[in-house]
LOFIDO-593448 format. One record per residue (C-alpha): x, y, z. Coordinates in steps of 0.25 Angstrom, whole numbers, padded with zeros to 4 digits, always signed. Layout:
BEGIN
XYZ/...
***
This chain:
BEGIN
-0099+0052-0058/-0105+0053-0072/-0104+0044-0084/-0108+0050-0098/-0116+0039-0105/-0117+0041-0120/-0126+0033-0129/-0126+0036-0144/-0134+0029-0155/-0129+0028-0169/-0137+0025-0182/-0125+0022-0190/-0120+0013-0201/-0113+0001-0195/-0098+0003-0194/-0098+0019-0195/-0089+0027-0186/-0096+0037-0177/-0092+0048-0167/-0098+0051-0154/-0095+0062-0144/-0097+0060-0129/-0095+0068-0116/-0091+0063-0103/-0087+0069-0089/-0074+0069-0082/-0074+0059-0071/-0087+0052-0077/-0089+0041-0086/-0094+0039-0100/-0103+0028-0106/-0105+0028-0122/-0114+0019-0130/-0108+0017-0143/-0121+0010-0149/-0111+0001-0157/-0111-0014-0156/-0101-0020-0146/-0096-0031-0156/-0091-0041-0146/-0079-0047-0155/-0073-0034-0160/-0062-0027-0154/-0066-0014-0146/-0057-0002-0147/-0057+0012-0141/-0046+0022-0142/-0044+0037-0139/-0041+0046-0151/-0033+0052-0157/-0021+0045-0150/-0028+0032-0152/-0026+0028-0138/-0032+0014-0136/-0042+0013-0124/-0048+0000-0128/-0044-0011-0138/-0051-0024-0134/-0053-0037-0142/-0060-0046-0132/-0074-0049-0133/-0078-0043-0119/-0090-0034-0118/-0083-0025-0108/-0070-0018-0112/-0064-0010-0101/-0051-0002-0101/-0049+0007-0089/-0060+0018-0090/-0064+0014-0104/-0075+0003-0107/-0081-0003-0119/-0093-0012-0116/-0105-0019-0123/-0119-0014-0118/-0131-0023-0117/-0135-0019-0131/-0122-0024-0137/-0116-0009-0139/-0102-0004-0136/-0102+0005-0124/-0090+0015-0120/-0088+0017-0105/-0078+0027-0100/-0076+0029-0085/-0070+0041-0077/-0068+0051-0089/-0057+0061-0089/-0053+0072-0098/-0042+0063-0104/-0054+0054-0109/-0059+0065-0119/-0056+0063-0133/-0060+0054-0145/-0061+0039-0145/-0063+0028-0155/-0071+0016-0151/-0071+0004-0161/-0076-0010-0162/-0067-0016-0172/-0073-0019-0186/-0087-0014-0181/-0087+0001-0177/-0080+0014-0172/-0085+0026-0165/-0077+0039-0161/-0081+0045-0147/-0077+0059-0143/-0077+0060-0128/-0078+0073-0121/-0075+0073-0106/-0081+0085-0098/-0079+0089-0084/-0092+0088-0075/-0092+0094-0061/-0105+0087-0059/-0099+0073-0061/-0103+0064-0049/-0094+0054-0042/-0099+0040-0042/-0107+0035-0031/-0106+0023-0022/-0119+0017-0017/-0119+0005-0007/-0132-0003-0005/-0135-0016+0002/-0140-0028-0006/-0155-0029-0007/-0157-0014-0004/-0160-0002-0013/-0148+0005-0020/-0150+0020-0022/-0141+0029-0029/-0143+0043-0036/-0137+0049-0049/-0137+0064-0052/-0139+0071-0065/-0138+0085-0070/-0150+0095-0073/-0147+0093-0088/-0151+0078-0087/-0163+0079-0078/-0173+0074-0090/-0164+0063-0095/-0167+0049-0093/-0159+0042-0082/-0151+0029-0083/-0143+0019-0075/-0132+0010-0079/-0124+0000-0072/-0109-0005-0074/-0108-0020-0076/-0096-0029-0077/-0095-0027-0092/-0107-0018-0096/-0115-0006-0092/-0130-0009-0089/-0142+0000-0091/-0149-0001-0078/-0160+0010-0079/-0164+0020-0090/-0176+0027-0096/-0180+0014-0103/-0174+0003-0094/-0174+0000-0079/-0167-0012-0072/-0175-0019-0061/-0173-0013-0047/-0168+0000-0052/-0176+0013-0050/-0172+0027-0054/-0178+0040-0049/-0175+0054-0054/-0175+0066-0045/-0175+0077-0055/-0174+0088-0045/-0161+0083-0039/-0156+0077-0053/-0154+0064-0046/-0159+0050-0051/-0159+0039-0040/-0157+0025-0043/-0163+0014-0034/-0159-0001-0035/-0168-0010-0027/-0164-0023-0020/-0149-0022-0025/-0141-0035-0027/-0126-0037-0028/-0128-0036-0044/-0133-0021-0042/-0119-0017-0037/-0111-0009-0047/-0109+0005-0055/-0121+0012-0059/-0121+0023-0070/-0133+0032-0069/-0137+0045-0076/-0145+0051-0087/-0146+0050-0102/-0146+0061-0112/-0150+0060-0126/-0142+0069-0136/-0145+0065-0151/-0138+0051-0153/-0131+0051-0140/-0135+0049-0125/-0128+0054-0113/-0129+0049-0099/-0122+0055-0087/-0120+0044-0077/-0117+0044-0062/-0110+0032-0057/-0115+0024-0044/-0107+0012-0038/-0117+0003-0031/-0112-0007-0021/-0121-0018-0016/-0118-0022-0001/-0123-0035+0005/-0123-0035+0020/-0122-0049+0025/-0123-0046+0040/-0122-0036+0052/-0112-0038+0064/-0110-0030+0076/-0096-0028+0082/-0092-0022+0096/-0077-0017+0099/-0071-0008+0109/-0064+0005+0107/-0049+0003+0107/-0050-0012+0104/-0047-0019+0092/-0057-0026+0083/-0056-0037+0072/-0068-0039+0062/-0068-0051+0052/-0078-0049+0041/-0081-0062+0034/-0084-0063+0019/-0081-0078+0016/-0088-0077+0002/-0079-0066-0002/-0066-0070+0003/-0057-0063-0008/-0066-0051-0010/-0061-0037-0004/-0067-0034+0010/-0069-0021+0018/-0075-0014+0030/-0081-0001+0030/-0089+0008+0040/-0104+0011+0036/-0104+0025+0043/-0095+0031+0032/-0103+0024+0021/-0092+0013+0020/-0084+0023+0012/-0071+0018+0018/-0070+0004+0016/-0058-0003+0024/-0052-0015+0016/-0038-0021+0017/-0035-0017+0003/-0028-0031+0002/-0032-0045+0006/-0026-0055+0016/-0018-0044+0023/-0020-0034+0034/-0022-0020+0030/-0024-0007+0038/-0036+0002+0034/-0038+0014+0043/-0040+0009+0058/-0043-0005+0054/-0035-0017+0048/-0041-0026+0038/-0038-0040+0032/-0046-0046+0020/-0044-0061+0022/-0047-0068+0009/-0045-0082+0014/-0056-0080+0024/-0065-0070+0018/-0063-0061+0030/-0060-0046+0032/-0053-0043+0045/-0055-0029+0050/-0046-0025+0062/-0049-0012+0070/-0036-0009+0076/-0042+0000+0087/-0057+0002+0088/-0062+0016+0090/-0076+0021+0092/-0076+0027+0078/-0075+0012+0072/-0089+0009+0077/-0100+0009+0066/-0105+0000+0055/-0096-0007+0045/-0097-0015+0033/-0087-0027+0032/-0088-0031+0018/-0083-0037+0005/-0083-0033-0009/-0090-0044-0016/-0089-0037-0029/-0086-0023-0033/-0100-0018-0030/-0105-0029-0020/-0101-0030-0006/-0105-0039+0006/-0103-0034+0020/-0106-0036+0035/-0111-0024+0043/-0102-0022+0055/-0107-0014+0067/-0095-0010+0075/-0097-0005+0089/-0085+0001+0097/-0087+0002+0112/-0078+0011+0120/-0076+0003+0133/-0066+0007+0143/-0063-0008+0146/-0058-0010+0132/-0049-0012+0126/-0042-0019+0138/-0026-0018+0137/-0017-0026+0145/-0002-0031+0144/+0003-0045+0146/+0018-0048+0147/+0025-0062+0145/+0039-0068+0145/+0044-0073+0132/+0041-0088+0131/+0031-0088+0142/+0016-0088+0141/+0006-0077+0142/-0009-0077+0146/-0018-0066+0141/-0032-0064+0146/-0043-0060+0137/-0058-0056+0141/-0069-0057+0131/-0084-0057+0131/-0090-0071+0134/-0097-0073+0121/-0085-0070+0112/-0073-0077+0107/-0059-0072+0111/-0050-0066+0101/-0035-0064+0105/-0025-0058+0095/-0012-0051+0093/-0010-0037+0087/+0000-0037+0075/+0009-0026+0071/-0003-0020+0063/-0011-0020+0076/-0020-0031+0070/-0025-0041+0080/-0027-0055+0075/-0029-0069+0082/-0015-0074+0087/-0012-0088+0083/-0017-0100+0091/-0003-0105+0093/+0000-0093+0102/-0013-0095+0110/-0012-0107+0119/-0025-0104+0127/-0038-0096+0124/-0049-0101+0133/-0059-0094+0142/-0054-0095+0157/-0066-0088+0164/-0078-0080+0162/-0080-0067+0169/-0094-0060+0167/-0095-0059+0152/-0081-0060+0148/-0072-0072+0146/-0057-0072+0149/-0048-0079+0140/-0033-0082+0142/-0024-0082+0130/-0011-0089+0132/+0002-0087+0124/+0013-0096+0127/+0028-0095+0124/+0027-0081+0122/+0036-0075+0111/+0039-0061+0105/+0029-0064+0095/+0018-0064+0105/+0021-0050+0111/+0011-0039+0107/-0003-0034+0108/-0014-0044+0109/-0029-0042+0109/-0041-0050+0114/-0056-0049+0112/-0069-0055+0107/-0072-0061+0094/-0086-0062+0089/-0091-0068+0076/-0104-0067+0068/-0109-0071+0055/-0100-0062+0046/-0090-0056+0056/-0080-0059+0066/-0076-0047+0075/-0066-0047+0086/-0066-0036+0097/-0052-0035+0104/-0053-0028+0117/-0041-0032+0125/-0026-0028+0121/-0015-0036+0127/+0000-0031+0126/+0009-0044+0127/+0023-0040+0131/+0034-0050+0132/+0046-0049+0141/+0059-0055+0143/+0067-0058+0156/+0073-0045+0161/+0088-0042+0157/+0096-0039+0170/+0109-0032+0169/+0118-0024+0178/+0121-0009+0176/+0132-0008+0166/+0130-0021+0159/+0124-0024+0145/+0110-0030+0143/+0104-0037+0132/+0090-0037+0129/+0085-0048+0119/+0073-0045+0111/+0067-0057+0103/+0057-0053+0092/+0047-0060+0082/+0055-0063+0069/+0044-0055+0061/+0051-0042+0067/+0065-0046+0062/+0066-0034+0052/+0059-0024+0062/+0068-0014+0070/+0068-0018+0085/+0070-0009+0097/+0074-0011+0112/+0066-0001+0120/+0066+0003+0134/+0052+0006+0138/+0042+0005+0127/+0046+0005+0112/+0033+0010+0108/+0034+0023+0117/+0041+0036+0114/+0049+0035+0127/+0059+0025+0122/+0072+0023+0129/+0085+0028+0122/+0090+0014+0122/+0079+0011+0112/+0085+0007+0098/+0081-0001+0086/+0087-0012+0078/+0084-0018+0065/+0085-0032+0059/+0099-0038+0061/+0105-0025+0065/+0112-0019+0078/+0109-0005+0084/+0118+0001+0094/+0118+0013+0103/+0127+0016+0114/+0122+0005+0124/+0111-0002+0116/+0113-0012+0105/+0102-0019+0097/+0104-0031+0089/+0093-0039+0081/+0095-0054+0078/+0084-0057+0068/+0088-0071+0067/+0085-0073+0082/+0074-0063+0082/+0080-0056+0093/+0086-0042+0095/+0095-0038+0107/+0097-0025+0114/+0110-0024+0122/+0112-0012+0132/+0126-0010+0137/+0130-0002+0149/+0117-0004+0157/+0112+0008+0166/+0100+0010+0175/+0093+0017+0163/+0094+0005+0155/+0085-0003+0164/+0070-0005+0160/+0060-0012+0151/+0065-0015+0137/+0056-0018+0125/+0060-0026+0113/+0052-0019+0101/+0050-0021+0086/+0048-0008+0078/+0036-0009+0069/+0026+0002+0066/+0023+0002+0081/+0034-0004+0090/+0032-0018+0095/+0036-0020+0110/+0036-0034+0111/+0046-0039+0122/+0052-0032+0134/+0062-0035+0145/+0068-0028+0157/+0082-0023+0158/+0086-0023+0173/+0099-0016+0176/+0105-0020+0189/+0112-0008+0195/+0127-0010+0199/+0125-0004+0213/+0119-0014+0223/+0114-0013+0237/+0118-0022+0248/+0110-0020+0260/+0111-0027+0274/+0100-0025+0284/+0094-0031+0296/+0080-0037+0299/+0070-0026+0303/+0078-0015+0296/+0072-0007+0285/+0079-0004+0272/+0078+0006+0260/+0083+0002+0246/+0084+0013+0235/+0082+0008+0221/+0084+0015+0208/+0074+0015+0197/+0070+0023+0184/+0056+0030+0182/+0047+0020+0176/+0054+0008+0182/+0046-0001+0192/+0052+0000+0206/+0055-0014+0211/+0062-0021+0223/+0064-0035+0220/+0070-0047+0228/+0077-0057+0218/+0090-0063+0215/+0090-0057+0201/+0083-0044+0196/+0077-0051+0184/+0068-0058+0195/+0062-0045+0198/+0055-0045+0184/+0043-0054+0181/+0035-0053+0168/+0042-0040+0164/+0038-0033+0177/+0047-0029+0189/+0042-0035+0202/+0042-0031+0216/+0045-0045+0222/+0044-0040+0237/+0030-0039+0243/+0032-0034+0257/+0027-0023+0265/+0041-0020+0271/+0045-0016+0257/+0041-0002+0251/+0045+0008+0240/+0048+0022+0240/+0050+0030+0227/+0059+0041+0224/+0057+0043+0209/+0064+0056+0208/+0077+0049+0212/+0075+0036+0204/+0075+0028+0217/+0065+0020+0224/+0067+0015+0238/+0063+0001+0244/+0060+0001+0259/+0061-0012+0267/+0057-0012+0281/+0058-0023+0292/+0069-0031+0284/+0069-0046+0286/+0080-0056+0283/+0072-0062+0271/+0073-0048+0265/+0087-0051+0262/+0091-0053+0247/+0093-0047+0233/+0084-0036+0229/+0083-0029+0216/+0079-0014+0217/+0073-0007+0205/+0067-0013+0193/+0075-0012+0180/+0086-0004+0187/+0089-0013+0199/+0098-0013+0210/+0103-0026+0218/+0100-0025+0233/+0105-0035+0242/+0098-0034+0255/+0103-0042+0267/+0094-0043+0280/+0101-0048+0292/+0095-0053+0305/+0098-0047+0319/+0102-0033+0318/+0114-0030+0327/+0111-0021+0338/+0121-0010+0342/
***
């Protein structure tokens, strides 16, 4: 980007009105030295003619007056300077600049297009190192003196010229490539800012300077940390900046020049930014960065930093290694009955602290409350791993979901948590047992935070495409009906109920209570067992063999269970075979929807009630008598 800097000198009678013509470039900026006294206590006025559109009308005694792109300020010699940024064609025209009761000048501004106008540069350098940046100029200015200015808070300071050079600043001129190179040694935080560099051109009473703009950012590296995660796992990184709690924080990858800086955009609230979630905690002065699923491409060197000022930053260098290990992430499923206790086993390296967290609706995993964890203590040591047991008592619907456990490590400036084991915690209720043709009610308690969300009763998995046709949804305080299914949501009790009438064998199976979010949350399930009306009553003698045919549907577990009630054949949400005897065997005829139970060498103690099938069950009453009558 160019700035046309114009100096002009007048040998005038005090109070005389003069005119000056200046030229700038579209997209560039313009700096004009009026050579007139600032006059601290006088009102400054700038307007565009002939419409007399007021740009600046300022009565205060400040030495820097800024109105959008237009600035009047006092330079080191006490003269008034005019600074116009980002010129465009609409800026062209005639202006009046007045210091009340002191002087007036008229300035004609010409704005030309210049295809050679360069974009502003961004240069980043670590504190204490040497900053280097270059400024181009055209062939027409090869013999003109070179200059450097720096924008201050309320002034523009001369840094380098033919007659002056500030300490630690050196300029070299490559006439062949029409390039001047600026070097600043042993940079400090005060060196950060906007630099204007270019050349002077003398034309009678005016001097022009075409300027390139360079933004110099000073980086203070406070430390280096090395972090290891596993592909497919999760990772939480906490970057600590206790001295700059309320300053905006960021993370960026050095391999792309930190061109893409990920930051929350807001403070004290989780926000997504690409494949990570970020939280700028202003109370603790911590930036939390959560990788929702680590990939090999995430490996590399990062800067986890804070913007101390507009041009000064402090950061920790973070070297992230992502391993591709077939052992990780581990995945397992735990099931628990409502109101009971569940124990979850975690393994982590011996030297690390255990971290156990629950994934929320935005896939972010944070520590669960200590009230929910009744035990978190090492139970044994195996090789280089410690085994921890996490116990959750009085399990409620709020506890269902996805948990992660892993290792937490802390060094001077960072805390990082590598999550390597995923646990899906499913909750179940006692099975619902009804006879063919009857009605069944399935009660689904839910967390009150979901009262306004739509709910579903699904057969199978709600998150899959092969949903049963009985799947319907219900919203807050409403009722949904189909031919045989009614869903009713009682938000006061935080329970929705599914009622299925006219039960058939096809209705039997595993049902999930679900809340519809961006992704479906299947948090609770039960088994609907349908007892067929047709019963089998068999009478045999000791030593006989018997074959019993049982109906089942594809995907249903084949079960032959001896119990007074069919609900006793389901434990922890899984259908059981309660008979362990070599005399019992199964033969499957899948195409006919039937499997056969064969019992050999019957004994009197085999007598009793059996339930044949899993969700579709038939009552079998078997009587085994002694002493077969000989004919």
